[in-house]
LUMTORPA-46712 format. One record per atom (N, C-alpha, C): residue number from 1; chain; x, z, y. Coordinates in steps of 0.001 Angstrom, whole numbers, plus 500000, padded with zeros to 6 digits. Layout:
N
NUM,A,X,Z,Y
...
END
This chain:
220
1,A,500810,500000,498788
1,A,500000,500000,500000
1,A,500853,500000,501276
2,A,502162,499993,501132
2,A,503022,500056,502314
2,A,502958,498781,503155
3,A,502426,497699,502559
3,A,502324,496441,503301
3,A,501095,496391,504202
4,A,500167,497339,504053
4,A,498910,497282,504788
4,A,499148,497483,506288
5,A,498669,496507,507069
5,A,498821,496564,508525
5,A,497493,496740,509251
6,A,496429,496262,508619
6,A,495102,496360,509233
6,A,494106,496839,508195
7,A,493146,497635,508636
7,A,492081,498118,507761
7,A,490769,497606,508335
8,A,490084,496813,507527
8,A,488895,496102,507990
8,A,487686,496625,507225
9,A,486648,496988,507953
9,A,485480,497611,507354
9,A,484252,496725,507489
10,A,483516,496595,506390
10,A,482141,496129,506489
10,A,481348,497205,507225
11,A,480275,496807,507895
11,A,479498,497780,508670
11,A,478304,498318,507891
12,A,477390,497431,507508
12,A,476104,497839,506954
12,A,476231,498251,505487
13,A,475982,499528,505243
13,A,476112,500080,503901
13,A,477467,500695,503631
14,A,478431,500414,504501
14,A,479795,500931,504324
14,A,480106,501994,505367
15,A,479943,501645,506641
15,A,480086,502619,507722
15,A,478748,503269,508061
16,A,477688,502461,508001
16,A,476368,502902,508464
16,A,475343,502803,507340
17,A,474493,503823,507243
17,A,473506,503932,506173
17,A,472302,503044,506493
18,A,472165,501937,505763
18,A,471092,500986,506055
18,A,469708,501558,505749
19,A,469641,502603,504958
19,A,468349,503213,504640
19,A,467921,504263,505658
20,A,468784,504574,506612
20,A,468489,505689,507516
20,A,467328,505398,508458
21,A,467073,504117,508764
21,A,465932,503789,509632
21,A,464626,504172,508941
22,A,464452,503744,507697
22,A,463234,504071,506952
22,A,463154,505561,506652
23,A,464315,506172,506395
23,A,464314,507606,506082
23,A,463787,508427,507255
24,A,464112,507999,508463
24,A,463634,508719,509654
24,A,462124,508578,509835
25,A,461511,507654,509100
25,A,460060,507451,509173
25,A,459360,507866,507879
26,A,460045,508623,507034
26,A,459478,508900,505714
26,A,458210,509743,505770
27,A,458029,510510,506845
27,A,456793,511285,506961
27,A,455592,510369,507163
28,A,455819,509177,507739
28,A,454745,508200,507944
28,A,454622,507241,506768
29,A,455759,506854,506196
29,A,455753,505882,505098
29,A,455370,506537,503782
30,A,455768,507791,503601
30,A,455453,508508,502375
30,A,456538,508363,501327
31,A,456208,508689,500081
31,A,457186,508732,498997
31,A,457817,507373,498696
32,A,457168,506303,499119
32,A,457691,504964,498824
32,A,458774,504525,499809
33,A,459179,505407,500724
33,A,460086,504996,501799
33,A,461403,504436,501255
34,A,461942,505054,500189
34,A,463250,504615,499693
34,A,463148,503262,498986
35,A,462110,503065,498186
35,A,461905,501761,497545
35,A,461684,500678,498600
36,A,460949,501030,499636
36,A,460736,500099,500744
36,A,462054,499751,501428
37,A,462879,500755,501703
37,A,464170,500525,502370
37,A,465067,499630,501526
38,A,465100,499873,500219
38,A,465929,499057,499325
38,A,465421,497615,499264
39,A,464114,497448,499262
39,A,463522,496107,499231
39,A,463845,495353,500523
40,A,463749,496043,501646
40,A,464072,495451,502945
40,A,465523,494975,502959
41,A,466425,495813,502484
41,A,467848,495455,502455
41,A,468089,494276,501514
42,A,467480,494309,500337
42,A,467660,493232,499362
42,A,467161,491899,499949
43,A,466009,491931,500579
43,A,465449,490714,501174
43,A,466333,490218,502318
44,A,466810,491136,503129
44,A,467704,490788,504251
44,A,468941,490053,503750
45,A,469580,490579,502708
45,A,470775,489937,502154
45,A,470448,488573,501555
46,A,469347,488504,500818
46,A,468956,487216,500225
46,A,468765,486156,501311
47,A,468177,486549,502422
47,A,467958,485594,503513
47,A,469285,485112,504111
48,A,470297,485998,504191
48,A,471599,485553,504720
48,A,472221,484514,503803
49,A,472156,484747,502498
49,A,472765,483808,501548
49,A,472000,482494,501520
50,A,470672,482571,501506
50,A,469863,481351,501436
50,A,470037,480503,502686
51,A,470086,481142,503843
51,A,470262,480383,505088
51,A,471657,479760,505154
52,A,472657,480466,504635
52,A,473996,479879,504590
52,A,474008,478646,503694
53,A,473349,478725,502550
53,A,473310,477596,501627
53,A,472509,476422,502190
54,A,471433,476719,502907
54,A,470591,475660,503468
54,A,471153,475081,504761
55,A,472127,475793,505362
55,A,472651,475358,506646
55,A,471645,475518,507769
56,A,470779,476534,507646
56,A,469762,476808,508672
56,A,469995,478231,509204
57,A,470928,478335,510114
57,A,471385,479652,510574
57,A,470375,480321,511501
58,A,470164,481590,511240
58,A,469514,482508,512179
58,A,470426,483714,512288
59,A,470464,484351,513465
59,A,471350,485504,513577
59,A,470780,486697,512797
60,A,471630,487691,512618
60,A,471315,488813,511731
60,A,470099,489605,512213
61,A,469909,489671,513512
61,A,468759,490409,514025
61,A,467456,489695,513689
62,A,467460,488376,513805
62,A,466268,487608,513436
62,A,465984,487727,511943
63,A,467037,487707,511134
63,A,466874,487868,509691
63,A,466372,489266,509344
64,A,466877,490267,510051
64,A,466421,491639,509833
64,A,464929,491766,510110
65,A,464477,491123,511180
65,A,463051,491159,511527
65,A,462220,490376,510502
66,A,462696,489196,510107
66,A,461971,488389,509116
66,A,461838,489123,507784
67,A,462923,489758,507360
67,A,462899,490475,506081
67,A,462039,491736,506173
68,A,461984,492343,507349
68,A,461105,493498,507550
68,A,459642,493075,507450
69,A,459295,491943,508041
69,A,457918,491443,507960
69,A,457459,491337,506509
70,A,458295,490697,505682
70,A,457946,490538,504269
70,A,457847,491894,503576
71,A,458784,492782,503864
71,A,458829,494082,503188
71,A,457626,494947,503549
72,A,457205,494889,504799
72,A,456044,495678,505217
72,A,454775,495174,504534
73,A,454683,493866,504356
73,A,453537,493311,503630
73,A,453582,493718,502162
74,A,454766,493651,501570
74,A,454911,493983,500151
74,A,454552,495438,499871
75,A,454857,496333,500810
75,A,454607,497761,500613
75,A,453389,498263,501379
76,A,452656,497308,501972
76,A,451419,497639,502691
76,A,451632,498740,503735
77,A,452655,498529,504556
77,A,452972,499469,505632
77,A,452366,498959,506931
78,A,451776,499850,507681
78,A,451098,499510,508932
78,A,452026,498718,509845
79,A,451597,497526,510264
79,A,452414,496656,511116
79,A,452748,497327,512444
80,A,451968,498330,512807
80,A,452235,499062,514041
80,A,453554,499816,514028
81,A,454146,499978,512847
81,A,455431,500671,512722
81,A,456619,499732,512887
82,A,456361,498454,513007
82,A,457449,497468,513007
82,A,458477,497742,514103
83,A,458028,497902,515337
83,A,458972,498097,516449
83,A,459747,499401,516306
84,A,459100,500427,515774
84,A,459796,501705,515570
84,A,460935,501536,514561
85,A,460653,500845,513464
85,A,461677,500620,512442
85,A,462809,499755,512974
86,A,462478,498736,513748
86,A,463519,497876,514314
86,A,464383,498643,515311
87,A,463760,499470,516124
87,A,464534,500269,517084
87,A,465478,501223,516369
88,A,465013,501814,515276
88,A,465857,502732,514509
88,A,466988,501988,513810
89,A,466755,500719,513453
89,A,467806,499937,512807
89,A,468983,499686,513750
90,A,468704,499689,515027
90,A,469771,499475,516015
90,A,470702,500675,516127
91,A,470243,501829,515668
91,A,471044,503062,515797
91,A,471156,503756,514436
92,A,471436,502968,513402
92,A,471602,503544,512064
92,A,472620,504682,512069
93,A,472416,505631,511187
93,A,473329,506782,511105
93,A,474580,506412,510314
94,A,475753,506900,510745
94,A,476972,506695,509958
94,A,476992,507656,508780
95,A,477775,507335,507766
95,A,477978,508287,506676
95,A,478815,509458,507187
96,A,478651,510633,506580
96,A,479224,511865,507150
96,A,480729,511822,507404
97,A,481487,511133,506540
97,A,482951,511183,506649
97,A,483540,510119,507564
98,A,482687,509254,508104
98,A,483181,508058,508791
98,A,484039,508381,510013
99,A,483507,509160,510918
99,A,484220,509378,512186
99,A,485571,510059,511969
100,A,485595,511109,511187
100,A,486852,511847,510961
100,A,487890,510954,510286
101,A,487459,510154,509322
101,A,488387,509255,508630
101,A,488962,508227,509585
102,A,488120,507640,510407
102,A,488589,506639,511373
102,A,489578,507252,512356
103,A,489303,508455,512791
103,A,490207,509129,513726
103,A,491590,509348,513105
104,A,491612,509735,511843
104,A,492894,509974,511157
104,A,493651,508672,510922
105,A,492912,507604,510606
105,A,493553,506296,510424
105,A,494110,505777,511747
106,A,493383,506051,512814
106,A,493842,505634,514143
106,A,495152,506328,514494
107,A,495252,507595,514131
107,A,496476,508351,514392
107,A,497674,507754,513655
108,A,497407,507106,512519
108,A,498473,506511,511721
108,A,498853,505105,512205
109,A,498226,504674,513300
109,A,498591,503426,513990
109,A,498196,502154,513235
110,A,497232,502258,512324
110,A,496709,501042,511702
110,A,495805,500307,512691
111,A,495782,498995,512591
111,A,494747,498248,513287
111,A,493437,498469,512544
112,A,492385,498812,513260
112,A,491083,499063,512650
112,A,490075,498065,513200
113,A,489301,497470,512304
113,A,488341,496459,512744
113,A,487093,496508,511873
114,A,486003,496019,512440
114,A,484762,495783,511706
114,A,484642,494287,511479
115,A,484219,493901,510287
115,A,483937,492501,509965
115,A,482546,492471,509354
116,A,481582,491928,510104
116,A,480188,492155,509725
116,A,479299,490941,509950
117,A,478182,490934,509198
117,A,477133,489951,509414
117,A,476379,490186,510723
118,A,476471,491384,511271
118,A,475710,491732,512461
118,A,476112,490925,513683
119,A,475204,490849,514649
119,A,475521,490189,515910
119,A,476434,491089,516742
120,A,477173,490525,517697
120,A,478018,491368,518550
120,A,477230,492467,519251
121,A,476045,492149,519764
121,A,475247,493163,520468
121,A,474832,494289,519536
122,A,474390,493939,518338
122,A,473980,494951,517365
122,A,475135,495870,516998
123,A,476279,495269,516724
123,A,477435,496054,516298
123,A,477953,496949,517408
124,A,478001,496408,518612
124,A,478460,497218,519748
124,A,477524,498396,520002
125,A,476229,498171,519850
125,A,475279,499265,520054
125,A,475405,500319,518951
126,A,475592,499871,517727
126,A,475780,500809,516618
126,A,477000,501692,516828
127,A,478094,501057,517202
127,A,479346,501782,517406
127,A,479215,502755,518575
128,A,478603,502296,519650
128,A,478462,503146,520840
128,A,477510,504311,520586
129,A,476388,504053,519922
129,A,475396,505107,519701
129,A,475930,506211,518797
130,A,476954,505887,518008
130,A,477559,506883,517123
130,A,478924,507360,517610
131,A,479245,507046,518865
131,A,480472,507526,519528
131,A,481732,507117,518762
132,A,481768,505843,518349
132,A,482932,505324,517621
132,A,483645,504229,518406
133,A,483231,504024,519652
133,A,483684,502846,520398
133,A,485185,502829,520687
134,A,485842,503957,520661
134,A,487275,503990,520973
134,A,488166,503916,519732
135,A,487554,503697,518573
135,A,488316,503755,517330
135,A,488646,502382,516754
136,A,487992,501335,517236
136,A,488202,500001,516676
136,A,488973,499102,517629
137,A,489922,498363,517061
137,A,490657,497374,517853
137,A,489823,496122,518060
138,A,489025,495773,517060
138,A,488208,494562,517140
138,A,486922,494738,516349
139,A,485886,494030,516791
139,A,484635,493930,516049
139,A,484373,492446,515843
140,A,484511,492003,514588
140,A,484335,490588,514259
140,A,482917,490369,513728
141,A,482215,489428,514331
141,A,480859,489071,513906
141,A,480842,487665,513334
142,A,480012,487456,512325
142,A,479895,486122,511732
142,A,479318,485107,512718
143,A,478778,485591,513823
143,A,478242,484666,514822
143,A,479320,483730,515378
144,A,480579,484140,515217
144,A,481683,483280,515667
144,A,481792,482011,514814
145,A,481385,482108,513544
145,A,481507,480954,512634
145,A,480154,480454,512135
146,A,479071,481205,512421
146,A,477698,480789,512098
146,A,477454,480593,510605
147,A,478076,481419,509804
147,A,477791,481448,508370
147,A,478053,482872,507890
148,A,477303,483306,506881
148,A,477365,484704,506459
148,A,478406,484944,505371
149,A,478829,486180,505270
149,A,479636,486588,504127
149,A,478845,486322,502845
150,A,479512,485906,501783
150,A,480953,485931,501534
150,A,481683,484610,501780
151,A,481325,483873,502802
151,A,482066,482654,503132
151,A,483497,482998,503543
152,A,484461,482204,503090
152,A,485860,482437,503456
152,A,486078,482265,504954
153,A,485196,481513,505621
153,A,485319,481346,507070
153,A,485187,482675,507801
154,A,484406,483580,507234
154,A,484244,484914,507827
154,A,485515,485734,507632
155,A,486029,485751,506413
155,A,487219,486551,506119
155,A,488458,486008,506831
156,A,488416,484732,507201
156,A,489528,484128,507951
156,A,489725,484752,509330
157,A,488656,485236,509935
157,A,488707,485626,511352
157,A,489775,486675,511666
158,A,489794,487814,510977
158,A,490839,488795,511308
158,A,492245,488330,510954
159,A,492373,487533,509884
159,A,493693,487041,509482
159,A,494269,486140,510567
160,A,493443,485281,511118
160,A,493895,484394,512202
160,A,494205,485187,513468
161,A,493363,486163,513770
161,A,493568,486954,514988
161,A,494856,487762,514917
162,A,495124,488353,513761
162,A,496287,489231,513619
162,A,497519,488505,513084
163,A,497337,487253,512688
163,A,498466,486438,512212
163,A,499222,487164,511096
164,A,498472,487553,510081
164,A,499077,488306,508979
164,A,498711,487675,507636
165,A,499408,488110,506597
165,A,499073,487672,505252
165,A,497770,488342,504813
166,A,497026,487643,503977
166,A,495738,488177,503524
166,A,495886,489535,502848
167,A,496923,489671,502020
167,A,497096,490911,501264
167,A,497536,492080,502130
168,A,497899,491797,503387
168,A,498291,492867,504310
168,A,497091,493520,504984
169,A,495900,493021,504650
169,A,494668,493610,505189
169,A,493928,494347,504078
170,A,493652,495621,504306
170,A,492779,496368,503404
170,A,491345,496122,503855
171,A,490506,495721,502919
171,A,489110,495430,503244
171,A,488223,496373,502455
172,A,487346,497086,503161
172,A,486485,498073,502520
172,A,485022,497698,502666
173,A,484318,497729,501548
173,A,482885,497475,501563
173,A,482222,498258,500444
174,A,480976,498665,500684
174,A,480168,499303,499644
174,A,479384,498268,498856
175,A,479376,497030,499335
175,A,478622,495954,498700
175,A,479527,495215,497717
176,A,479175,495216,496436
176,A,480069,494652,495434
176,A,480311,493160,495648
177,A,479281,492429,496086
177,A,479450,490988,496343
177,A,480438,490754,497480
178,A,480486,491689,498439
178,A,481390,491581,499588
178,A,482814,491947,499187
179,A,482940,492960,498349
179,A,484253,493328,497810
179,A,484829,492153,497022
180,A,483983,491524,496219
180,A,484413,490363,495443
180,A,484768,489197,496356
181,A,483948,488984,497375
181,A,484232,487911,498329
181,A,485573,488106,499013
182,A,485814,489333,499500
182,A,487078,489623,500163
182,A,488253,489598,499201
183,A,488038,490100,497977
183,A,489109,490120,496986
183,A,489490,488731,496512
184,A,488493,487892,496249
184,A,488767,486510,495855
184,A,489426,485728,496982
185,A,489115,486115,498219
185,A,489752,485498,499384
185,A,491234,485848,499457
186,A,491583,487069,499040
186,A,492982,487484,499070
186,A,493235,488833,499720
187,A,492181,489461,500260
187,A,492325,490801,500814
187,A,492704,491806,499727
188,A,493298,492916,500137
188,A,493418,494085,499273
188,A,492098,494842,499399
189,A,491195,494574,498478
189,A,489824,495072,498609
189,A,489638,496457,498004
190,A,488832,497256,498665
190,A,488443,498584,498199
190,A,486927,498612,498051
191,A,486479,499118,496915
191,A,485044,499305,496723
191,A,484676,500742,497067
192,A,483799,500908,498049
192,A,483299,502231,498431
192,A,482038,502483,497605
193,A,482198,503182,496515
193,A,481105,503377,495544
193,A,480569,504794,495658
194,A,479705,505014,496634
194,A,479175,506358,496880
194,A,478123,506772,495856
195,A,477481,505790,495217
195,A,476319,506098,494376
195,A,476540,505811,492895
196,A,477804,505723,492491
196,A,478134,505514,491076
196,A,477437,504266,490526
197,A,477538,503170,491262
197,A,476914,501910,490874
197,A,477793,501130,489891
198,A,477266,500044,489385
198,A,477986,499169,488462
198,A,478456,497942,489234
199,A,479698,497541,489019
199,A,480251,496416,489764
199,A,479744,495096,489203
200,A,479529,494126,490085
200,A,479048,492810,489685
200,A,480138,491986,489000
201,A,479726,491050,488179
201,A,480645,490126,487502
201,A,480809,488869,488341
202,A,481750,488914,489267
202,A,481956,487812,490201
202,A,483439,487414,490275
203,A,484110,487443,489125
203,A,485501,486989,489024
203,A,486480,487822,489838
204,A,486119,489069,490096
204,A,487057,489949,490804
204,A,486734,491390,490439
205,A,487756,492158,490162
205,A,487617,493590,489935
205,A,488585,494311,490863
206,A,488096,495147,491758
206,A,488995,495825,492690
206,A,489890,496838,491985
207,A,491132,496887,492400
207,A,492050,497890,491852
207,A,491736,499266,492419
208,A,491057,499274,493561
208,A,490806,500534,494258
208,A,489308,500780,494395
209,A,488852,501886,493802
209,A,487460,502319,493921
209,A,487452,503737,494471
210,A,486697,503942,495549
210,A,486649,505262,496175
210,A,485198,505692,496359
211,A,484985,506995,496363
211,A,483636,507534,496507
211,A,483232,507771,497943
212,A,484191,507648,498852
212,A,483939,507823,500285
212,A,485163,507373,501051
213,A,484997,507098,502330
213,A,486119,506577,503112
213,A,487276,507551,503201
214,A,486991,508846,503127
214,A,488051,509846,503242
214,A,489085,509720,502124
215,A,488686,509182,500966
215,A,489626,509026,499853
215,A,490666,507942,500140
216,A,490378,507083,501101
216,A,491345,506060,501491
216,A,492615,506702,502034
217,A,492470,507840,502698
217,A,493627,508538,503295
217,A,494638,508929,502242
218,A,494163,509382,501076
218,A,495064,509785,499989
218,A,495812,508581,499416
219,A,495115,507440,499322
219,A,495740,506242,498746
219,A,496792,505663,499676
220,A,496490,505639,500972
220,A,497434,505073,501940
220,A,498615,506013,502192
END
């Protein structure tokens, strides 16, 4: 790991809890809130991949709204809650260890960056609302290339900006398809497996699996 010069983080599901918007409304949604949140996330991801394949790009916020529409219909949730859920999605909660880990990595002089499907406005608001704005050197959005992860065009962005070898970047994601995408691209990929999930069969197995971002400190 001595070659690592930059540490690049996925945002949604890795730094920020994508289920936290629905969780904050669980008193209104009821016991189905978690199944609803998972369905919303699954639909959101499917829409990013399908739009990339069709060459019909919409930004992540539009996709988030489109996938929410379908999910609310599927779970028969009052449409009057739509704006509340969307507003909460803009300020998703970070995982408990995120801020302290980032601060310690910053002290070690690593370049820290986000590489995400989110729009620049969404990502900047997320970072600011959680008081993380001084910890990142860069926030890379797929809007620069108009195609979603796991396209290699997305993973190219930090490598070109930092003019480094692919393996000199540690890439962390909780999404197995993203870990595989980054690993097949050439990153030193880390799987953040907080929920003891099973890894996908996508021609890549990460050498590094951690249960939380804080475990990265021990490895580095």
